[in-house]
C-alpha positions in Angstrom: 0.0 0.0 0.1 2.8 2.4 0.8 4.0 2.0 -2.8 0.6 3.1 -4.1 0.9 6.2 -1.9 4.3 7.0 -3.0 3.3 6.7 -6.5 0.4 9.1 -5.9 2.7 11.5 -4.2 4.9 11.6 -7.3 1.9 11.9 -9.6 0.4 14.9 -7.9 3.7 16.5 -7.6 4.2 16.0 -11.4 0.9 17.6 -12.4 1.2 20.6 -10.2 3.4 22.4 -12.9 1.0 21.2 -15.5 -2.1 22.6 -13.7 -0.2 25.8 -12.8 0.8 26.5 -16.3 -2.7 26.2 -17.5 -3.8 28.8 -14.9 -1.2 31.4 -15.7 -1.7 31.8 -19.4 -3.6 35.3 -18.8 -3.4 35.4 -15.0 -0.6 37.3 -13.2 1.8 34.8 -11.7 1.9 36.7 -8.3 -1.8 36.6 -8.1 -1.8 32.9 -8.9 0.9 32.2 -6.4 -1.1 33.9 -3.7 -4.4 32.2 -4.5 -3.0 28.7 -4.6 -1.0 29.1 -1.3 -4.4 29.6 0.5 -5.3 26.0 -0.6 -1.9 24.7 0.2 -2.1 26.2 3.8 -5.3 24.3 4.3 -3.7 21.0 3.5 -0.6 21.7 5.5 -2.8 22.3 8.6 -4.8 19.4 7.8 -1.6 17.4 8.0 -0.6 18.9 11.4 -4.1 18.1 12.9 -3.8 14.4 11.3 -0.5 13.9 13.2 -1.6 15.7 16.3 1.2 18.0 16.4 -0.6 21.4 16.8 0.2 21.6 20.5 4.0 22.0 19.9 3.5 25.6 18.5 3.5 27.0 22.0 6.9 25.3 22.7 8.9 26.9 19.9 11.4 29.4 21.1 12.2 32.8 19.4 15.4 31.6 17.9 13.6 28.8 16.0 10.8 31.3 14.9 13.6 33.3 13.5 14.6 30.7 11.1 11.0 29.3 10.4 10.6 33.1 9.1 13.6 32.9 6.8 12.6 29.4 5.6 9.2 30.8 4.9 10.4 33.9 3.1 12.8 31.7 0.9 9.8 29.3 0.2 7.8 32.0 -0.8 10.6 33.8 -3.0 11.1 30.3 -4.8 7.3 30.0 -5.5 6.9 33.3 -6.8 10.0 32.7 -9.1 9.0 29.3 -10.2 5.5 30.4 -11.3 7.0 33.5 -13.1 9.4 31.1 -14.9 6.5 28.9 -15.8 4.6 31.6 -17.3 7.6 32.9 -19.4 9.2 29.5 -20.5 8.4 25.9 -21.3 7.9 23.3 -18.6 10.4 20.9 -19.9 13.2 23.6 -19.4 11.8 25.3 -16.2 11.3 22.0 -14.2 14.9 20.7 -14.7 16.3 23.8 -13.5 14.2 23.8 -10.3 14.9 20.3 -9.7 18.5 21.0 -9.8 18.0 22.8 -6.4 19.3 19.5 -4.8 22.7 20.4 -6.2 22.7 23.6 -4.8 21.6 22.3 -1.5 24.5 19.7 -1.3 27.0 22.6 -2.3 25.8 25.0 0.4 25.5 22.3 3.0 29.2 21.4 2.2 30.3 25.0 2.5 28.2 26.2 5.5 27.4 22.9 7.3 30.6 20.9 6.5 28.4 18.1 5.4 30.7 15.4 3.7 30.0 14.6 0.2 30.3 11.0 -0.8 31.5 9.7 -4.1 28.0 8.7 -5.1 26.7 12.1 -4.4 29.5 13.8 -6.5 28.5 11.2 -9.4 24.8 12.1 -8.9 25.6 15.8 -9.0 27.6 15.5 -12.3 24.9 13.5 -13.9 22.2 16.0 -12.7 24.0 19.0 -14.0 24.9 17.4 -17.4 21.2 16.3 -17.8 19.9 19.7 -16.9 22.3 21.5 -19.3 21.1 19.0 -22.0 17.5 19.7 -21.4 17.6 23.5 -21.3 19.6 23.9 -24.5 17.5 26.0 -27.0 16.4 24.5 -30.2 15.3 26.3 -33.3 11.7 25.0 -33.0 11.3 26.3 -29.3 8.0 27.8 -28.9 8.9 29.4 -25.6 8.9 33.1 -25.2 12.1 35.0 -26.3 14.6 36.1 -24.2 16.1 34.6 -21.1 13.9 36.0 -18.4 12.5 32.6 -17.8 15.9 31.2 -17.0 16.7 33.9 -14.4 13.4 33.1 -12.6 14.0 29.4 -12.7 17.5 29.8 -11.5 16.4 32.1 -8.5 13.6 29.5 -7.8 16.3 26.7 -7.4 18.4 29.0 -5.3 15.7 30.0 -2.9 14.5 26.4 -2.5 18.1 25.4 -1.6 18.2 28.2 1.1 14.8 26.8 2.5 16.6 23.6 3.2 19.8 25.2 4.5 17.7 27.6 6.9 15.7 24.6 8.1 18.8 22.4 8.8 20.5 25.2 10.6 17.7 26.6 12.9 14.6 24.5 12.7 15.5 21.8 15.3 12.9 20.1 17.5 9.9 21.3 15.5 7.7 18.4 14.1 8.1 18.5 10.3 4.2 18.8 9.5 4.0 21.8 12.0 7.0 23.4 10.6 5.6 23.0 7.0 2.3 24.5 8.1 3.9 27.5 9.8 6.3 28.2 6.9 3.3 28.0 4.4 1.6 30.6 6.6 4.5 32.9 6.2 4.5 32.3 2.3 0.9 33.2 2.1 1.4 36.6 4.0 4.5 37.3 1.8 2.7 36.4 -1.4 -0.2 38.6 -0.7 2.2 41.3 0.5 4.0 41.5 -2.8 0.4 41.5 -4.6 -0.7 44.5 -2.7 2.9 46.3 -3.0 2.7 46.0 -6.5 -0.9 47.0 -6.4 -2.2 44.1 -8.3 -5.2 43.0 -6.1 -7.5 44.6 -8.5 -6.4 41.8 -10.9 -8.2 39.1 -8.6 -11.5 39.8 -10.0 -10.4 39.5 -13.5 -9.1 36.1 -13.5 -10.9 33.9 -16.1 -13.0 31.0 -14.4 -11.1 28.4 -16.4 -7.8 29.7 -15.0 -8.9 30.0 -11.5 -10.0 26.5 -11.6 -6.7 25.3 -12.6 -4.8 27.5 -10.0 -7.1 26.1 -7.3 -6.5 22.5 -8.8 -2.6 23.0 -8.7 -2.9 23.9 -4.9 -4.9 20.8 -4.3 -2.3 18.7 -6.2 0.3 19.9 -3.9 -1.6 19.3 -0.9 -2.5 15.9 -2.1 1.2 15.2 -2.8 2.2 16.2 0.7 -0.7 13.7 2.2 0.2 10.8 0.0 3.9 11.3 0.8 3.3 11.4 4.6 1.0 8.4 4.3 3.6 6.5 2.4 6.3 7.2 5.1 4.1 5.8 7.8 4.2 2.3 6.3 7.1 2.3 3.8 11.0 2.8 3.8 12.1 6.4 3.3 15.2 5.1 1.3 12.7 4.0 -1.5 9.9 6.7 -1.0 12.1 9.5 -1.6 13.5 8.5 -5.0 10.0 7.8 -6.0 8.9 11.2 -5.1 11.8 12.8 -6.8 11.0 11.2 -10.2 8.0 13.3 -10.4 9.9 15.1 -13.1 8.9 12.0 -15.4 5.2 12.8 -14.8 5.7 16.4 -15.6 7.5 15.7 -19.0 4.8 13.2 -19.9 1.8 15.7 -19.2 3.6 18.6 -20.8 3.8 16.5 -24.0 0.0 15.5 -23.6 -1.2 18.9 -22.8 1.2 21.4 -24.4 2.6 19.4 -27.1 6.0 20.1 -25.6 8.3 17.4 -27.2 11.6 16.3 -26.1 14.5 16.1 -28.5 17.1 13.3 -28.4 19.4 15.4 -26.5 16.7 16.6 -24.2 15.7 13.0 -23.5 19.3 11.9 -22.8 19.3 14.9 -20.5 16.3 13.6 -18.6 17.8 10.2 -18.3 20.9 11.7 -16.8 18.7 13.7 -14.3 16.9 10.6 -13.2 20.2 8.5 -13.0 21.7 11.4 -10.9 19.0 11.5 -8.6 19.1 7.8 -8.0 22.9 7.9 -7.5 22.6 10.8 -4.9 20.1 8.8 -3.0 22.2 5.6 -3.1 25.0 7.7 -1.5 
């Protein structure tokens, strides 16, 4: 049964980008991020109450709150950049860069936390970097928006995602993971709406096409469903097997991008995807 839930986690994580892309064709990406975070917040607190960890909030010291806030701000920045990148570029190029955050996390952990890097991880890093580079190479038949803005936003998304992991590793100690996620998501929600009001985009909320609003909400539901399935799988199954299954959600994303948007992989991009998958498995083996 745990295998079914792990596969469900990967599936929902994989279609999140597809649903989000469908919801930001005309809708501003900042508005979309703010709206979907409301739904993600509901799911994150649902997980808190399912695990009974809500009582731990009163025991969190100020020093931990500091890193929770930093982690939440990094998460919010990552989401805002990620959805902007999806709006500007093709899914098959944005997602690989976002997934490469695992490489940045290992590098930052080595520099700041002195965490050792095994030969397996080094091999995985090399494979992921090579695979990502192959997947993002521009082709003459690319239908993405001209320019490199999408790349900048995708790279920033990966950087902020890595910082989220580092802040969590440094300071969020002793806080139950589901409770920490819920509190961090609350900070993301405040940040996302603050950005909306600072940029004076709140008036755009009423102009969202109904179809796109539905997809924005569904992307939030998909994220929440992925979290719930992942937690349920961890209850009964081995984390060493569940984690790689979840990370392979990129395969789901690529498959659906072909079906929904007609984004085809070239032979080079397909080889790059194989490299990313192999690299992920190597890093988990190490």
